[in-house]
C-alpha positions as CSV (number, residue, x, y, z in Angstrom):
1,M,31.4,24.5,22.3
2,A,34.2,24.0,19.8
3,V,37.3,22.3,20.9
4,C,40.7,21.9,19.1
5,L,41.9,18.4,18.7
6,S,45.6,19.0,18.9
7,T,48.2,16.8,17.4
8,A,50.7,18.1,20.0
9,G,53.5,15.7,20.8
10,S,57.2,16.1,21.3
11,A,59.0,19.4,21.1
12,Q,60.3,18.4,17.7
13,E,56.7,18.2,16.4
14,A,55.5,21.4,18.1
15,T,55.6,23.7,15.1
16,Q,53.8,21.3,12.8
17,A,51.3,20.6,15.6
18,T,50.5,24.3,16.0
19,A,49.8,24.6,12.3
20,E,47.6,21.5,12.2
21,A,44.4,22.1,14.1
22,L,41.2,20.2,13.8
23,K,38.2,21.8,15.4
24,V,35.2,19.8,16.5
25,T,31.8,21.0,17.8
26,P,29.7,18.3,19.6
27,D,26.0,18.6,19.2
28,H,25.8,18.8,23.0
29,A,28.6,20.8,24.7
30,T,28.3,18.7,27.8
31,G,29.0,15.5,25.9
32,V,25.9,13.9,27.4
33,Y,23.1,12.3,25.4
34,A,20.0,10.3,26.0
35,V,19.4,6.7,24.9
36,R,18.4,6.6,21.2
37,E,19.2,10.3,20.8
38,P,21.4,11.2,17.8
39,V,24.9,11.8,18.8
40,G,26.9,14.1,16.5
41,W,30.0,16.1,15.9
42,T,30.8,18.7,13.3
43,F,34.5,18.8,12.2
44,A,36.3,21.7,10.5
45,A,40.0,21.9,9.5
46,S,42.1,25.0,9.6
47,G,45.6,26.0,8.7
48,S,47.6,23.2,7.2
49,A,45.5,20.5,8.9
50,A,44.7,17.4,6.8
51,R,41.3,17.6,4.9
52,R,40.7,13.8,4.7
53,Y,40.6,11.4,7.6
54,T,39.5,7.8,8.2
55,Y,37.5,7.4,11.4
56,A,36.1,4.8,13.7
57,V,33.3,5.1,16.3
58,R,33.4,2.6,19.1
59,E,31.2,1.8,22.0
60,N,33.2,1.7,25.2
61,N,36.3,1.7,22.9
62,K,35.5,-1.9,22.2
63,R,32.7,-2.7,19.7
64,E,33.0,-0.8,16.4
65,L,29.7,0.9,15.6
66,L,30.7,2.5,12.3
67,S,33.8,3.6,10.3
68,G,34.4,5.5,7.1
69,E,36.1,8.5,5.6
70,L,35.6,12.2,6.6
71,D,36.1,14.7,3.8
72,L,36.7,18.3,5.0
73,S,37.7,19.7,1.7
74,S,34.4,21.7,1.5
75,G,35.0,23.2,4.9
76,E,33.1,20.9,7.3
77,G,32.1,17.4,7.9
78,R,29.8,15.4,10.2
79,I,29.8,12.1,12.1
80,T,26.6,10.9,13.7
81,T,25.5,7.8,15.5
82,E,23.3,6.7,18.5
83,L,23.1,4.0,21.2
84,N,19.9,2.2,22.3
85,H,21.4,1.6,25.7
86,P,23.7,3.4,28.2
87,G,27.4,3.5,27.2
88,M,30.4,5.6,26.2
89,L,31.3,6.5,22.6
90,L,34.8,7.2,21.3
91,V,35.6,8.7,17.9
92,R,39.2,8.3,16.6
93,L,40.4,10.0,13.5
94,T,43.6,9.4,11.5
95,P,44.7,11.6,8.6
96,T,44.4,9.7,5.3
97,L,47.8,11.1,4.2
98,P,50.2,10.7,7.1
99,T,52.1,13.8,8.1
100,P,55.8,13.0,8.1
101,L,56.6,15.0,11.2
102,L,53.9,13.3,13.3
103,S,54.3,9.9,14.8
104,T,51.5,7.3,14.6
105,A,51.0,7.7,18.4
106,V,50.5,11.4,18.0
107,R,48.2,11.1,15.0
108,N,46.1,8.6,16.9
109,K,45.3,11.2,19.6
110,L,42.7,12.8,17.3
111,T,39.9,11.6,19.5
112,I,36.7,12.9,21.2
113,G,34.1,11.1,23.3
114,A,30.4,11.2,24.3
115,A,28.4,9.7,27.1
116,V,24.9,8.1,26.6
117,A,22.8,8.0,29.7
118,P,25.9,7.9,31.9
119,E,23.9,7.9,35.1
120,R,22.6,4.4,34.1
121,I,25.9,2.7,33.5
122,R,26.4,-0.2,35.8
123,P,29.0,-2.9,36.5
124,G,29.6,-5.6,34.0
125,E,29.8,-8.3,36.6
126,A,29.2,-8.8,40.3
127,E,31.8,-8.2,42.9
128,P,33.2,-11.2,44.9
129,E,31.0,-12.4,47.6
130,D,33.8,-12.3,50.1
131,F,35.1,-8.9,49.1
132,D,34.4,-7.3,52.5
133,A,35.6,-10.3,54.4
134,F,38.9,-10.3,52.5
135,W,39.6,-6.7,53.1
136,S,38.4,-6.8,56.7
137,R,40.9,-9.5,57.5
138,K,43.7,-7.5,56.0
139,L,42.7,-4.3,57.8
140,K,42.4,-6.2,61.1
141,A,45.9,-7.6,60.6
142,Q,47.3,-4.2,59.7
143,A,45.7,-2.6,62.8
144,A,47.7,-4.9,65.0
145,V,51.0,-3.5,63.4
146,P,52.3,-0.5,65.3
147,L,52.7,2.6,63.1
148,N,56.3,3.2,64.2
149,A,56.2,6.5,62.4
150,T,59.3,8.6,62.0
151,E,59.7,12.1,60.7
152,T,63.0,13.5,59.4
153,P,63.2,17.2,58.6
154,V,64.2,18.0,55.0
155,E,64.8,21.2,53.2
156,A,61.6,22.8,52.1
157,T,61.2,24.2,48.6
158,T,59.0,27.0,49.6
159,A,59.3,29.7,52.3
160,G,56.8,29.6,55.1
161,I,56.4,25.8,55.3
162,E,58.1,22.9,57.1
163,M,58.7,19.6,55.4
164,S,59.8,16.1,56.6
165,S,60.5,12.8,55.1
166,V,58.2,10.3,56.8
167,T,58.1,6.5,57.2
168,F,55.5,4.3,58.9
169,D,54.7,0.6,59.0
170,A,51.9,-1.1,57.1
171,L,51.1,-4.8,56.9
172,G,54.1,-6.4,55.3
173,S,55.7,-3.2,54.1
174,K,56.6,0.3,54.9
175,A,55.0,3.5,53.6
176,H,57.1,6.5,52.7
177,G,56.5,10.1,51.7
178,Y,56.8,13.8,52.4
179,L,54.9,15.6,55.1
180,A,54.4,19.3,54.7
181,K,52.6,22.0,56.7
182,P,52.6,25.7,57.4
183,S,55.6,26.8,59.6
184,G,55.0,26.8,63.3
185,P,52.6,24.8,65.6
186,G,48.9,24.6,64.7
187,K,46.0,22.4,63.8
188,Y,45.4,21.9,60.1
189,P,43.0,20.1,57.7
190,A,44.7,17.1,56.2
191,L,45.3,16.3,52.5
192,I,46.7,13.0,51.2
193,I,48.2,13.0,47.7
194,F,48.5,9.6,46.1
195,Q,50.8,9.0,43.1
196,Y,50.1,8.3,39.5
197,A,51.7,5.2,37.9
198,G,55.4,4.8,37.4
199,V,58.6,4.6,39.5
200,Y,60.0,8.0,40.2
201,K,61.3,10.2,43.0
202,L,58.5,12.2,44.7
203,P,58.4,15.8,43.7
204,K,58.3,18.2,46.7
205,S,56.5,20.9,44.8
206,E,52.9,19.7,45.1
207,S,53.3,19.1,48.8
208,A,54.8,22.6,49.2
209,K,52.0,24.2,47.2
210,R,49.2,22.7,49.2
211,A,51.0,23.3,52.5
212,K,51.3,26.9,51.6
213,E,47.6,27.0,51.2
214,G,47.1,25.8,54.8
215,W,47.0,22.0,54.5
216,L,48.7,19.3,56.5
217,V,49.9,17.4,53.4
218,L,51.0,13.8,53.2
219,N,52.4,13.1,49.7
220,I,52.8,9.3,49.8
221,Q,54.9,7.0,47.6
222,A,53.0,4.2,45.8
223,H,55.9,1.9,46.5
224,D,57.9,0.7,49.5
225,M,60.8,3.0,48.8
226,A,62.1,6.3,50.2
227,P,60.6,9.4,48.6
228,D,63.9,10.3,47.0
229,E,64.4,6.9,45.5
230,A,63.2,5.2,42.3
231,T,64.0,1.5,42.9
232,A,60.7,-0.3,42.5
233,P,60.4,-2.8,39.6
234,A,59.2,-1.1,36.4
235,D,56.6,-3.9,35.8
236,Y,55.3,-3.7,39.4
237,F,51.7,-3.5,38.2
238,L,51.9,-7.0,36.8
239,R,53.6,-8.6,39.8
240,G,51.7,-11.3,41.6
241,N,48.5,-10.7,39.7
242,R,47.4,-14.4,39.8
243,S,46.5,-14.1,43.4
244,R,44.9,-11.5,45.7
245,E,47.5,-12.5,48.3
246,T,50.4,-11.7,46.1
247,S,49.2,-8.8,43.9
248,Y,51.4,-5.7,44.1
249,F,48.3,-3.7,44.6
250,L,47.6,-5.4,47.9
251,G,50.5,-3.7,49.5
252,M,49.8,-0.4,47.7
253,Y,46.2,-0.3,48.9
254,L,47.1,-1.2,52.5
255,R,49.8,1.5,52.5
256,A,47.1,4.0,51.2
257,S,44.8,3.0,54.0
258,R,47.6,3.2,56.6
259,A,48.2,6.8,55.4
260,V,44.8,7.6,56.8
261,D,45.7,6.0,60.1
262,Y,48.9,8.0,60.3
263,L,47.2,11.4,59.7
264,R,44.4,10.7,62.1
265,S,47.1,10.1,64.8
266,H,49.1,13.2,63.9
267,P,49.0,15.9,66.7
268,E,48.7,18.7,64.1
269,W,45.6,17.3,62.3
270,D,42.6,19.5,63.0
271,G,40.5,16.4,64.0
272,R,37.9,17.1,61.3
273,T,39.0,17.1,57.7
274,I,40.9,14.4,55.7
275,V,40.7,14.7,51.9
276,L,42.1,12.2,49.4
277,T,43.3,13.3,46.0
278,G,45.4,12.0,43.1
279,A,45.4,11.4,39.3
280,S,45.3,8.1,37.5
281,Q,46.8,5.5,39.8
282,G,46.6,8.2,42.5
283,G,42.8,8.4,42.0
284,Q,42.7,4.6,42.1
285,Q,44.4,4.6,45.5
286,S,42.1,7.4,46.7
287,F,39.0,5.2,45.8
288,A,40.5,2.2,47.6
289,A,41.5,4.2,50.7
290,A,38.1,5.8,50.9
291,G,36.3,2.5,50.5
292,L,38.5,0.9,53.2
293,N,37.8,3.8,55.6
294,P,34.1,4.7,55.5
295,G,33.2,7.5,57.9
296,K,36.8,8.6,58.3
297,I,37.2,10.5,55.0
298,T,35.9,14.0,54.4
299,A,36.0,14.0,50.6
300,V,37.6,12.4,47.6
301,V,38.7,14.7,44.7
302,V,40.5,12.9,41.8
303,I,41.4,13.2,38.1
304,V,41.0,10.3,35.6
305,P,41.2,7.6,38.3
306,A,42.6,4.3,37.0
307,G,41.9,0.8,38.1
308,A,38.2,0.5,37.0
309,D,36.9,-2.2,34.7
310,I,40.0,-4.3,35.3
311,T,38.2,-7.3,33.8
312,G,36.2,-5.1,31.3
313,D,37.3,-7.0,28.2
314,R,35.1,-9.9,29.4
315,Y,31.9,-7.8,29.0
316,G,32.4,-5.5,26.1
317,R,34.2,-2.6,27.7
318,R,37.9,-1.9,26.9
319,Q,39.8,-2.4,30.1
320,G,42.4,0.1,31.1
321,Y,45.3,0.3,33.5
322,P,46.7,-1.9,35.0
323,S,45.9,-3.8,31.7
324,W,45.8,-7.3,33.1
325,T,45.0,-10.2,30.7
326,S,41.4,-11.2,30.6
327,T,42.2,-14.8,29.4
328,D,43.8,-16.2,32.6
329,P,41.0,-17.1,35.1
330,A,43.3,-16.6,38.1
331,V,44.2,-13.0,36.9
332,V,40.6,-12.2,36.3
333,Q,39.6,-13.3,39.8
334,T,42.4,-11.3,41.3
335,G,41.3,-8.2,39.5
336,R,37.9,-8.2,41.0
337,Y,39.4,-7.6,44.5
338,F,41.3,-4.5,43.3
339,D,38.8,-2.9,40.9
340,I,37.7,0.6,42.2
341,I,34.2,-0.2,41.0
342,N,34.0,-2.6,43.9
343,F,35.4,-0.2,46.5
344,A,33.0,2.6,45.4
345,P,29.8,1.4,47.2
346,R,31.8,1.5,50.5
347,I,32.7,5.2,50.0
348,R,30.7,7.4,52.3
349,A,32.5,10.7,51.4
350,P,31.3,13.2,48.8
351,T,33.4,12.6,45.7
352,V,34.5,14.6,42.7
353,A,36.0,12.7,39.8
354,A,37.2,14.3,36.5
355,V,36.7,11.9,33.6
356,G,38.3,12.1,30.1
357,L,35.7,10.9,27.6
358,A,38.6,10.2,25.1
359,D,40.7,8.3,27.7
360,I,41.9,4.9,26.7
361,V,44.2,4.4,29.7
362,A,41.5,4.9,32.3
363,P,38.4,4.4,30.1
364,P,35.4,6.6,31.1
365,A,32.8,3.7,31.3
366,G,34.6,2.2,34.3
367,I,35.1,5.5,36.1
368,V,31.4,6.5,35.6
369,T,30.3,3.1,36.8
370,A,32.4,3.6,40.0
371,V,31.0,7.1,40.5
372,N,27.5,5.8,40.1
373,R,28.0,3.2,42.8
374,I,29.2,5.7,45.5
375,K,26.6,6.0,48.3
376,A,27.3,9.6,48.9
377,P,26.9,12.8,46.9
378,K,29.1,12.6,43.8
379,E,30.1,14.6,40.8
380,A,31.6,13.5,37.5
381,V,33.4,16.2,35.7
382,L,33.1,15.1,32.0
383,M,36.0,16.4,29.8
384,V,34.7,15.8,26.3
385,E,37.9,16.0,24.4
386,A,40.4,14.9,27.1
387,D,42.4,11.7,26.8
388,H,44.4,10.5,29.8
389,T,45.6,14.0,30.7
390,L,46.6,14.4,34.3
391,N,46.7,18.2,34.1
392,H,43.6,19.0,32.1
393,I,42.6,22.6,32.6
394,N,38.9,21.8,33.5
395,G,39.9,18.9,35.8
396,N,42.5,21.0,37.6
397,R,40.2,24.0,38.0
398,R,37.6,21.8,39.6
399,V,40.1,20.1,41.9
400,D,41.5,23.5,43.0
401,E,38.0,24.8,43.6
402,A,36.9,21.8,45.6
403,L,40.1,21.8,47.7
404,A,39.8,25.5,48.4
405,E,36.2,25.0,49.7
406,L,37.1,22.1,51.8
407,R,40.1,23.9,53.3
408,R,38.1,27.0,54.1
409,M,34.7,25.6,55.0
410,G,35.3,21.9,55.8
411,R,32.5,21.1,53.3
412,L,32.1,20.4,49.6
413,T,29.6,21.7,47.1
414,I,28.7,18.9,44.8
415,K,27.4,20.0,41.3
416,K,25.0,18.1,39.1
417,S,27.1,15.6,37.1
418,W,25.2,15.2,33.8
419,G,24.8,18.8,32.8
420,G,22.9,21.7,34.4
421,T,23.9,23.8,37.4
422,V,22.1,22.2,40.4
423,K,24.4,22.1,43.4
424,V,24.1,20.2,46.7
425,K,26.0,21.5,49.7
426,V,27.5,18.7,51.7
427,D,28.7,19.0,55.3
428,A,31.7,16.8,55.3
429,T,33.4,17.1,58.6
430,P,34.2,13.8,60.3
431,H,35.7,14.0,63.8
432,R,38.0,11.9,65.9
């Protein structure tokens, strides 16, 4: 399998990016290798792409294993390495002669990854002893809060569906979003869409698309703000991170769990199927909501979920979003209560997670660790050349395929994660 490492960036750079293409062929198309097995890539430049690069190979995007220069003037070049233990590898290339039309950020996207014995990657540190007790107290307190749900019809963007702006109470805050469904009364499988990082108005298009397919869709804001507002603080992900009681993610996770309560009480839910989905921070919320609601979730289907290895810098794995400091003991302790790696063992629903092996925002080592800890059938979709791309073609294709099966059949076919074609059919139909 050859992939094109594109330098695509802004529209201004598009013409140059099209001309500059670097093709790489991994020794294993799956990107998966065994411990002590040589891991290699063959590189070839075409068009006006640079012929000389500097490169660095890092373990878990942290410890540098090797670096040097890659000369493609003769047509091809090779980089090889190996690991004597499970881990992730990231190769980053930079043209020796900078291209004027390409920014440093764009040039630095010449990356590709590999996974060494990914099924054996484990957490870097233990979860808090009172993890379950802490979250049980929060859920018990939230259960005592009435939903007080309201639905206000809004104009739908697609014919044949109905859409409302919804609000309901959570512990200490309100949840907001759009609810969409096929027009007319009925009973429908439910889909909760959680949002990626940032502060923005909720788009109606994704809700409409899924409702048109036959879902009862709740597209929920990550913040306590109306779906047509963008008023949350830009640095929300850092707010209150010195205590589990004040972290911004406490409210976000509780609202995510409350979304499950809301749909389970909805008269047009079919009583069987509730699926959680989202990308990046949306995947992070999906893991948390599934872990907080074992036995109530039918399936989890996510792309590049964030929030794993929040304290990873302490044990040799580059931490990703929310990128909290690893030098403040209070922040480190807080992170352990919000890391999706610690929610994963509580998940009882079959799970599909697309993983970008070149992702530095949601590094793959943490995501794979979380997937490995799930006590239900699970599937990691490894995207060898993908960085933190929320709309990667392979990831999107797998999400669409999984959602279509869940909507039609109420079940999910889990594929073998680490290469091969073995499938496991999972009957995933919880009831009221």
